[in-house]
C-alpha positions in Angstrom: 79.2 -18.1 -27.2 75.7 -17.4 -27.5 74.2 -14.1 -26.7 73.0 -11.7 -29.3 70.2 -13.9 -30.6 66.5 -13.9 -31.1 64.2 -16.1 -29.0 65.6 -19.6 -29.0 62.1 -21.1 -28.9 61.0 -22.1 -32.4 58.2 -19.5 -32.6 60.3 -16.4 -33.4 62.2 -14.2 -34.3 61.1 -11.2 -36.3 64.2 -10.4 -38.3 65.6 -7.1 -39.5 68.0 -7.5 -42.5 69.0 -5.9 -45.9 69.4 -6.5 -49.7 73.2 -6.1 -50.0 73.5 -9.5 -48.3 73.0 -11.4 -51.5 75.8 -9.5 -53.2 78.2 -10.4 -50.5 77.3 -14.0 -50.5 77.5 -14.5 -54.3 81.1 -15.9 -54.2 79.9 -19.4 -53.1 81.5 -21.6 -50.5 84.4 -23.2 -52.5 86.1 -26.4 -51.3 85.3 -26.7 -47.7 85.7 -30.4 -47.1 82.2 -30.9 -45.9 81.4 -34.2 -44.3 77.7 -35.0 -43.7 77.6 -36.9 -40.4 74.3 -36.4 -38.4 74.5 -36.6 -34.6 71.7 -37.7 -32.3 69.8 -39.3 -35.1 69.1 -43.0 -35.6 70.8 -43.1 -38.9 74.1 -41.8 -37.5 74.6 -45.0 -35.4 75.5 -46.9 -38.6 77.2 -44.1 -40.5 81.0 -44.5 -40.9 82.9 -41.7 -39.4 85.0 -39.6 -41.8 88.0 -37.8 -40.3 88.1 -34.0 -40.8 91.7 -34.2 -41.7 94.2 -37.1 -41.5 96.7 -34.8 -39.9 94.3 -33.8 -37.1 93.7 -37.0 -35.1 92.5 -35.0 -32.0 89.7 -33.4 -34.0 88.8 -36.7 -35.6 88.5 -38.2 -32.1 86.4 -35.3 -31.0 84.1 -35.8 -33.9 83.7 -39.4 -33.0 82.9 -38.6 -29.4 80.3 -35.9 -30.4 78.6 -38.4 -32.7 77.9 -40.6 -29.7 76.5 -37.9 -27.5 73.5 -38.9 -25.4 71.0 -36.7 -23.5 71.5 -37.4 -19.8 69.4 -34.7 -18.0 66.7 -32.0 -18.5 66.1 -28.9 -16.3 62.8 -27.0 -16.5 59.2 -27.2 -15.4 55.9 -25.5 -15.9 54.6 -25.9 -12.4 56.4 -23.1 -10.7 59.1 -25.1 -8.8 61.8 -22.7 -7.5 64.3 -21.7 -10.2 63.1 -24.2 -12.8 60.7 -22.0 -14.8 62.6 -20.4 -17.7 61.5 -17.7 -20.1 64.4 -17.1 -22.6 67.7 -18.7 -21.6 70.3 -17.2 -23.9 73.7 -18.3 -22.5 75.4 -20.4 -19.9 78.7 -21.0 -18.2 80.2 -23.8 -16.1 82.5 -22.8 -13.3 85.6 -24.6 -12.2 83.9 -25.4 -8.9 81.2 -27.4 -10.7 78.3 -24.9 -11.0 76.1 -24.5 -14.1 75.1 -20.8 -14.5 72.1 -20.1 -16.7 71.5 -16.6 -18.0 67.8 -15.9 -18.7 67.5 -12.7 -20.8 63.7 -12.2 -20.4 63.9 -12.5 -16.6 67.3 -10.8 -16.3 68.5 -13.5 -13.9 71.5 -15.7 -13.4 70.7 -19.1 -11.8 73.1 -21.6 -10.4 72.5 -25.4 -10.7 74.6 -28.4 -9.9 75.9 -30.4 -12.9 73.3 -33.0 -12.1 70.5 -30.4 -12.6 69.6 -29.5 -9.1 68.6 -25.8 -8.5 70.9 -24.0 -6.0 70.0 -20.4 -6.1 69.2 -17.3 -8.2 72.4 -15.3 -7.9 71.5 -12.2 -9.9 68.1 -10.6 -10.5 66.6 -7.8 -12.5 67.5 -4.2 -11.4 69.9 -1.3 -11.7 71.7 -1.8 -8.4 74.8 -3.8 -7.4 74.6 -7.5 -8.3 71.6 -6.7 -10.5 71.3 -6.8 -14.3 69.1 -5.5 -17.1 68.6 -7.1 -20.5 71.7 -9.4 -20.3 73.1 -10.9 -23.5 76.2 -12.9 -22.5 78.0 -14.5 -19.6 81.4 -16.1 -19.1 83.8 -17.2 -16.4 87.3 -15.6 -16.1 90.5 -17.2 -14.9 89.2 -20.8 -15.2 91.1 -21.9 -12.1 89.8 -24.1 -9.3 89.7 -21.5 -6.5 87.3 -20.5 -3.8 86.5 -17.3 -5.6 85.6 -17.1 -9.3 85.0 -14.1 -11.4 82.0 -13.9 -13.7 81.5 -11.4 -16.5 78.1 -10.4 -17.8 77.1 -8.1 -20.7 73.8 -6.3 -20.4 72.3 -3.0 -21.4 75.2 -0.7 -22.1 77.5 -2.1 -19.4 79.8 -4.9 -18.6 79.6 -6.2 -15.0 82.2 -8.2 -13.2 81.1 -10.4 -10.3 82.9 -12.6 -7.7 81.2 -16.0 -7.2 81.9 -17.7 -3.9 80.0 -21.0 -3.2 76.4 -20.1 -3.8 76.7 -16.3 -3.4 77.7 -13.6 -5.7 78.8 -9.9 -5.4 79.6 -7.2 -7.9 83.2 -6.2 -8.2 83.0 -3.7 -11.0 80.7 -2.2 -13.5 81.9 -0.3 -16.6 80.9 0.9 -20.0 83.7 0.4 -22.5 84.1 3.6 -24.6 84.6 1.7 -27.8 81.5 -0.5 -27.3 78.4 1.7 -27.2 76.1 -1.4 -26.7 77.7 -4.8 -25.9 76.2 -7.6 -28.0 78.3 -10.5 -26.5 81.2 -11.1 -24.2 83.7 -13.9 -23.6 86.9 -14.2 -21.5 90.5 -15.4 -22.0 92.2 -15.5 -18.7 91.8 -12.0 -17.3 91.1 -10.4 -20.6 87.6 -9.8 -22.0 86.5 -9.9 -25.6 83.4 -7.6 -26.1 81.4 -7.7 -29.3 79.7 -4.5 -30.2 76.1 -4.4 -31.5 77.2 -1.5 -33.7 80.0 -1.5 -36.2 82.6 1.2 -35.3 84.6 1.6 -38.6 86.2 -1.8 -39.0 86.5 -2.7 -35.3 83.9 -5.2 -34.1 85.6 -6.7 -31.0 87.2 -4.8 -28.1 89.9 -6.6 -26.1 90.1 -5.3 -22.5 92.6 -6.6 -20.0 91.3 -6.3 -16.4 94.8 -6.3 -14.9 96.2 -3.2 -16.5 93.2 -1.8 -18.5 95.1 -2.2 -21.7 92.7 -2.3 -24.7 92.7 -2.7 -28.5 90.1 -3.5 -31.1 90.0 -5.8 -34.1 87.6 -7.4 -36.6 86.3 -6.3 -40.0 82.6 -5.7 -40.3 80.1 -5.5 -43.1 81.0 -2.5 -45.3 78.0 -2.0 -47.7 74.8 -0.1 -47.4 73.8 2.5 -44.8 74.7 2.7 -41.1 71.8 0.5 -40.1 72.8 -2.2 -42.6 76.4 -2.1 -41.5 75.4 -2.4 -37.9 72.9 -5.2 -38.3 75.1 -7.2 -40.6 78.2 -6.8 -38.6 76.5 -8.2 -35.4 76.8 -11.7 -34.2 78.2 -14.1 -31.6 81.8 -14.6 -30.5 83.7 -17.3 -28.5 87.0 -17.3 -26.7 89.4 -20.2 -26.7 91.8 -21.2 -24.0 94.6 -20.9 -26.6 94.0 -17.1 -26.7 92.1 -17.0 -30.0 88.8 -15.4 -30.6 86.1 -16.8 -32.9 84.0 -14.2 -34.7 80.8 -15.0 -36.5 78.0 -13.0 -38.1 74.3 -13.5 -37.5 73.1 -12.9 -41.1 76.3 -13.9 -43.0 78.0 -17.3 -43.4 81.5 -16.1 -42.4 83.3 -17.5 -39.4 86.8 -16.1 -38.6 89.5 -16.9 -36.1 91.7 -14.1 -34.7 94.9 -14.7 -32.6 95.6 -13.1 -29.2 96.9 -9.9 -30.9 93.8 -9.4 -33.0 95.3 -10.7 -36.3 93.1 -12.9 -38.5 94.4 -16.5 -38.8 91.8 -17.8 -41.1 88.2 -17.3 -42.3 85.7 -19.6 -43.9 82.1 -19.5 -45.2 79.6 -22.1 -43.9 78.2 -24.3 -46.7 74.7 -24.3 -48.0 74.0 -21.0 -46.3 70.7 -19.5 -47.6 70.7 -15.7 -47.1 67.5 -14.0 -45.8 65.9 -11.4 -47.9 65.6 -7.7 -46.9 65.5 -4.2 -48.3 67.0 -1.0 -46.8 64.7 2.0 -47.3 64.8 5.7 -46.8 61.4 7.1 -45.7 60.7 10.9 -46.0 61.5 12.5 -42.7 62.7 9.3 -41.1 66.1 7.6 -40.7 67.1 4.7 -42.9 65.4 1.5 -41.8 64.8 -2.1 -42.8 61.8 -3.7 -44.5 61.9 -7.5 -44.4 60.0 -9.5 -47.0 59.2 -12.5 -44.8 58.1 -14.3 -47.9 61.3 -16.4 -48.5 63.1 -18.8 -46.1 66.7 -18.3 -45.0 69.4 -18.9 -42.5 71.0 -17.1 -39.6 74.0 -18.1 -37.4 72.9 -18.3 -33.8 75.9 -19.5 -31.8 79.6 -20.4 -31.8 81.3 -22.4 -29.1 84.9 -23.6 -28.6 85.1 -27.3 -27.8 88.0 -28.6 -25.7 90.2 -30.7 -28.0 90.6 -28.3 -30.9 87.0 -28.0 -32.3 84.5 -25.3 -32.8 80.7 -25.8 -32.9 78.7 -23.4 -35.1 74.9 -23.5 -35.2 72.7 -22.2 -38.1 68.9 -21.7 -37.7 66.7 -22.1 -40.8 63.7 -19.7 -40.9 60.7 -20.6 -42.9 58.6 -18.1 -44.9 55.8 -16.3 -43.2 52.3 -17.8 -43.0 48.9 -16.2 -43.4 48.4 -16.5 -39.6 51.8 -14.8 -38.9 52.5 -12.6 -41.9 55.2 -10.5 -40.2 57.2 -13.2 -38.5 59.3 -16.2 -39.5 59.4 -19.5 -37.7 62.6 -21.5 -36.9 62.1 -24.7 -38.8 65.4 -26.4 -38.1 69.0 -26.1 -37.1 72.3 -27.3 -38.5 75.3 -27.8 -36.2 78.8 -27.8 -37.7 82.1 -28.9 -36.3 85.1 -26.9 -37.4 88.7 -27.5 -36.8 90.1 -24.4 -35.0 93.5 -25.1 -36.8 92.3 -25.2 -40.4 88.6 -24.3 -40.6 87.7 -27.6 -42.1 84.0 -28.3 -41.6 81.8 -31.3 -40.9 78.0 -31.3 -40.6 77.3 -33.0 -37.2 73.6 -32.6 -36.6 70.2 -31.4 -38.0 68.5 -32.1 -34.7 70.7 -30.7 -31.9 68.8 -27.9 -30.1 70.3 -24.4 -29.5 73.6 -24.8 -27.7 74.3 -22.6 -24.7 77.8 -23.8 -23.7 80.2 -26.7 -24.1 82.6 -28.3 -21.7 85.1 -31.2 -22.0 82.4 -33.8 -21.7 79.0 -32.0 -21.9 77.0 -30.0 -24.3 74.4 -27.8 -22.7 71.5 -26.6 -24.8 68.0 -25.1 -24.6 65.1 -27.0 -26.1 61.3 -26.9 -26.0 59.3 -29.4 -24.0 56.3 -31.0 -25.5 54.1 -28.6 -23.6 55.9 -25.6 -25.2 58.0 -24.3 -22.3 61.8 -24.0 -22.5 64.1 -26.6 -20.8 67.8 -26.9 -20.4 69.1 -30.2 -21.7 72.6 -31.8 -21.1 74.2 -34.2 -23.6 77.2 -36.2 -22.4 79.8 -37.0 -25.1 
């Protein structure tokens, strides 16, 4: 899913990163079976489809469907209509009852919409009390069953909150701070079990699995091992996604690696994204101060911004390309483009699907929900049917 990221609007982010990255990435990408097949571009209409793998017909059909995706709706205004003015949407979830839930990090709100784009209500607002959140980073729906009550999990601040969603209302069931996750960076759900990504590397454990039924917990995932503690924390951070098969997808914001772990936390496979250009950074020790980062800003580079499981055996991974700093903005880097890859969750084989698809928030069996920028500069939620 998507949660730990910088501002999705293509004006930011200011990045903190380190020099050991280039050493880690020096091994190359190897034979990844890359298939260049742009989506949502005029050229793609005439481009022959190439199957990811002749033994994976389901993924090949999924690739074909995604290639024909069409935008069908847009949510977002600049004129103050209730619920339609967004600041920084960072994540979304679709409930089994047919509600689209949008998580806005800057406003600390969860808003409910119909799947046709009509605003229903703001379910959760900013605050420290019950049914309130602060600095949210991720949202997901538990027990994806079509029932009258649905449970929603939200990561924000130093806590995980569990809500019960009934029709257009919501109430808090539980709020807890996982002891092995000092500051959650992303969250996803598999049945009644949570997968919580830490923003700080704790040894080699990056993800905590927590079962809400019996409180059983374990941790897994290998983080970045070089440099000082700040380097290890920053380079170990990134998005996660949960699959209905019980697997967890682990990615890294500043590294090209994507890995799949089974329900017990054992790695099934890992692969490096092709053509990944590392950002440049230095880790420094100032006199009397802790170790910190100095970013050069002078050279362009890539960062992984989201991972999403796709019903049918696929995985969408997005990479944002940051340009070098300009004279007007010498200490920031602008998002100049995005690449969206389709991976097979069985083998890790990769196809390049798009260079124009905006930042994805969530994916269902027939829709891709993303956040884009309107011509006037404000964020809008767009839906693509595939």
